[in-house]
N, C-alpha and C positions, 0 to 999 in steps of 0.2 A: 504494500500500500504506500502511495506517495505521501511524503511529509510536506504539506503546504502550510507554511508558518507565516503569520502576520505579526510584526512587531509594532505596537502602539506605544505612544508616550510623547511628552513634550520635547521641544528642542533642547539638546544637552543632556537628555536622560541616559544616553549611552546605547541607544538602539543600534546604531551602525556598528559599534564595537562588538556587541554581542552577535549581531547578524553575521558579521564577517567570520567570527569564530565558529559559529554553528555551521556556516556554509562549508568551511574547511573540514570540520569533523564529520559531517553528514554527506559530503560530496555532492551538494546541490548548489545551484547558483544563488547568490545574494542579488536581489533586484532592487536597486536603489534609484528612485526617481531623481534624487539629488545628483547621483553620478551621471545619469542620462542628461540631465539639464546642464551640468557643468561641461559635458562634451559639446553640447550645442552652443553654449556660451563661448567656449574656446574656439569653436569653428566659426563663430560669428554668423550663424544662420539667422533667419528671420525670427524663428521661435526663440533662439538663444538670446538675441538682443532684447526681445520682449520680456523674456523670463529674467534676464539680468537686471533690467530696470525695476521689475516688480520685487525681486528678492532684495535688492539694495534698499528698498523702502520698508522691508520687513513684512511684506504682504505675501499671500499665497497665490501660486499660479492657478489659472482658471481650471475648472473641472474638465472642460472639453479637451484642453491640451493634455492634461495628465492622464485622462482615461485612454486617449488614443495611444500615448506612449506606452502605457502598461499593457494594453491589449496586444500591441505588436510584439512586445517583449515576451509575454507569456506564451505566445504561439511558437516560439523557437523550440527546437528539439530538446535542448538541454534543460528545459523547464518541465518536461513531461513526467519526470520521476520525482518531482518536488521542487520547491523553491522557498526562498525567504524574502518576503516583501518588507522593505524598510522605507518609510516615508509615503506610503500609499496603502489604503485610502486615508484622506484627511478630512473628508466631509461625509455626511450620510448619503448624499447624492452619489459620490464616488463609490461608497460601499455598495449601494444598490446596483451600480453599473458593474462592479466587480462580481457581484452575485451572478449576473448574466454571463460574464466572461468565464466564470467557474462552473457553469452548467455542465454536468456530465463528468466532472472531475472529483477527486477525493476532497473531503471538507477541509476548511481552514481551521487551524488551531491559533487562537489569538492570545498573544502575550501582552498584557498591559503593564508597562513599566512606570512606576510612580516615584518622583523625587521632589523633596521640598523646594519651593520656589527660590528661596535664598541661595540654595546650592546650585540651582540651575543658572541663576544670574552670575554667580561666581565662575562656574564652569565655562559659560558661553563668553563672558567678557575677557577671559584669559586664554581661550582656545586658539590653537594654531593648526593650520592645515597646509598641505603641500600644494603649491601653486601649479604643479605639474600633473599629479595623479589625483589630487583631491582628498587624499587620506587625512584623517584627523590624527594629530599627535596625542598620545595619552595625556590625560589631564595632569598638569603640573610638570610635564616633561618638555624639554627643549626650549629654545629661545628663538625669537624671530631671526630669520636668516640662516638658521642651522639646517643641516641636511635631513631630508625625510628618510626614515628607516626603511621604507618600502622601495623607493626608487632613486633616492639621492637628490631629489628636487629641493627647492628652497621652501622652508616653512614660513608662512605669513599669517597675519590675522585677517579673517574675512571682513569685507567692508560692512557686512550686516551683523557683526558681533560687537559693536560698541554698545555701551550701556543703554542708551535711548532706544536703539533699534531692537536690542534684546528684549526689553520690557514690552515693546510693541508686538514682537513676535509671540511672546507668551500670552498677551491679551488676545491675539488672533487665535492662538491655539485653544485657549479656554472657551472662546465663543463658538468656534466652528468645529473643533476636532473632538472635544470631550464627549459630545453626544454619540460618538462612534462606539464607545464602550457600552453605553446603554442599548444601542442598536444591536450589537452582536449578542449581548446578554439576553435581550428580549426575543431575538429571532432564533437563536440556537443554543445559548448558554455555554458556548465553548470559549470562555474567557478565563484566563489564569492571571491573577494579579501578582506582581513582583515588586517589592519595595527595594529600590536600587541605590539607596544611600549607603552603599557598602563598596567593598573592593570589587574590581572587575571579576576576579576569580570567584568570589562568593556569589555574585549575581549569576555567573555562568553555571555554577554547580546547582543552584536552585532551579534555574530554567531547565537544565538538563534533567533533573529529577522530575520536574513537572511534565516534561515531554514523555519520559519513560512511563510515568503513571498514566498519562492520557492514552498513549499508544497501547498499553496493556489493557486498558478498559474499552478499547474499540473506538478511539477518537471521540469519546463522549465524556468529557470532564464533568465532574459534579461539583466543582468548587470555583468560586469567583469572589473577588472582593466586593464589599457592599456597594450599592449604587452611589455614584458620585455626589448626589445631593444628600446623602444620608450621613449624619454625624453620629459618632459612636454611641452615645447614650440613647439615641432614638432608634437604634437598629435592632432592638430585641425581637420584634416580630419578624424581621427579615432573617435573623440568625436562626430562629426557631424552625424555619422552613427548609433549612439546608440539610442535605443528606451528609452523613459523615464522610470525610475524605482524608487522604494522607496530609493534605496541606492546611487543614482547618486550624490545627494548633499553631502553625506558623502564622496564619492569618490573624488570629487573636493577638499573638505577640506583637505583630506589626502595628495593629491598630491601637493597642494599649500604650505603645511606646511613642506613637506619633502624637505631636501636640496639636491642639486646635488650630494653631497658627499654620502648621504644616499643611493641614487639610484645607485651609482657606483657598489654596490655589486650585482645588478641584471641586469646590462647593458651588 
């Protein structure tokens, strides 16, 4: 059975880092709309120029453009045995279009990565990327002008990673992208929540365990984090309806340790 994995989470949550690692370990392609768009920007195509101007303002590229890009990519032979989507869908309209694209294929497993907003701002405002291949340098590693570990290109800060644009990008995410978790939870229930305010290795191990559990249960996970609008003290009725699962103890621990301020970013 093909492993079709979808990584959700705000900018700076580490989706790309985890997606790349799982792509290597599972032998399936990581499909990042960011990578596709960067190629178009570097080639100075019409779509690339339009996308570059939009991204520099901290806004999201239109659904029409993104849906077409993803449809073409998923039709390639290397995606037939599975794939990891990073950066798509970002809106419910895109998710609905993806449902059509996925007709007749194995179901998606959705990983929802959550990080407190203060950490996201810190990560994004100090993030460095390679101007040649687009790879992100690990958080806290490298300095501007240093060599990329992947290709040797120069590390630079993205134009849309200054503080003002970072905050605007997070606002856009909260408004347009968070309903995706509710969409997938309400339509199929195949959402696994991961709190990623930890090391890359710790997050990877938890996602890996989640996938093993889901695959063993027939791609029908019984666990997800509470609805985005649900604050912990008010979630008793939601928790009572959950079936037991391997991840529930971890879920309780995550929510008890998160502060009310941390959850304000997804409320």
